[in-house]
Each structure stands twice: as structure tokens, then as C-alpha cells.
C-alpha positions in Angstrom: -38.3 -8.4 17.2 -35.4 -9.2 14.9 -34.1 -7.2 12.0 -37.3 -7.7 10.0 -40.8 -7.1 11.4 -43.3 -9.9 11.4 -45.5 -8.2 8.8 -42.6 -8.0 6.2 -42.5 -10.8 3.7 -39.5 -13.1 3.6 -38.1 -11.8 0.3 -38.2 -8.2 1.5 -36.4 -9.1 4.7 -33.7 -11.1 2.8 -33.2 -8.1 0.4 -32.7 -5.8 3.3 -30.3 -8.1 5.0 -28.3 -8.6 1.7 -28.1 -4.8 1.3 -26.8 -4.3 4.8 -24.2 -7.0 4.2 -23.1 -5.4 0.9 -22.8 -2.1 2.6 -20.6 -3.6 5.3 -18.4 -5.3 2.7 -18.1 -2.1 0.7 -17.0 -0.2 3.9 -14.4 -2.8 4.7 -13.1 -2.9 1.1 -12.9 0.9 1.1 -10.9 1.1 4.3 -8.6 -1.7 3.1 -8.0 0.1 -0.2 -7.3 3.4 1.6 -4.8 1.7 3.9 -3.1 0.0 1.0 -2.9 3.4 -0.9 -1.3 5.0 2.1 1.2 2.2 2.5 2.2 2.4 -1.2 2.5 6.2 -0.9 4.9 5.9 2.1 6.7 2.9 0.6 7.2 4.5 -2.8 9.9 6.9 -1.6 12.4 4.1 -1.0 11.3 1.5 -3.6 11.4 3.9 -6.6 15.0 5.0 -6.1 17.2 3.7 -8.8 20.3 1.7 -8.0 23.6 1.0 -9.8 26.6 -1.3 -9.3 29.0 0.5 -7.0 32.2 1.4 -8.9 35.0 -0.8 -7.7 32.8 -3.0 -5.5 30.5 -5.9 -6.0 27.3 -4.4 -4.5 24.6 -1.9 -5.4 24.2 1.7 -4.2 21.6 4.3 -4.8 22.3 6.2 -8.0 21.1 9.6 -6.7 23.4 9.4 -3.7 26.4 8.6 -6.0 25.5 11.4 -8.4 25.1 13.9 -5.6 28.7 13.3 -4.4 30.8 10.7 -6.4 34.0 11.8 -4.6 32.5 10.5 -1.3 32.1 7.0 -2.7 35.7 6.9 -4.0 37.1 8.3 -0.8 35.4 5.5 1.1 37.1 3.0 -1.1 40.5 4.2 0.2 39.5 3.8 3.8 
């Protein structure tokens, strides 16, 4: 027969079907949440880097790159 046996009453059958649906929704939500978390973990490395206005220019650069080697930035201005 179907998901519910003929000797089950209708309310028990509906409850079982509702529980199955809730479990499926919970699994899909859990997988989606895990995927979103992995995406944010990978994406965080670039998006959390601080920027600053490039000295002598009208654009932004990453602050940590500039602080690591400011002379490189100023050498590139002369090229």
C-alpha cells in the first residue's frame, strides 16, 4: 500500500507524513546552512582586509600590503 497502512487512522498517517516532511526540511536547511558557512569562511579572507586611500592616487589599496612594503608603492608612482 502507500505510506500509511489501511489499519492506521487518518490523523496518525497525517502526523507521520508531517514528521517526514519536517525531517526533510531540516536536512535541507542544515545542508544549506553548512554551505553558507563554508562560503563565508572562504570569502572572509578577502572581504575582511582593510583598505586605505592610496597615497598620491585616487583609488584604494589594501592597508596590510602597503604597511608591509610602503617603498614599493612609492616606487610604482615613479614608473
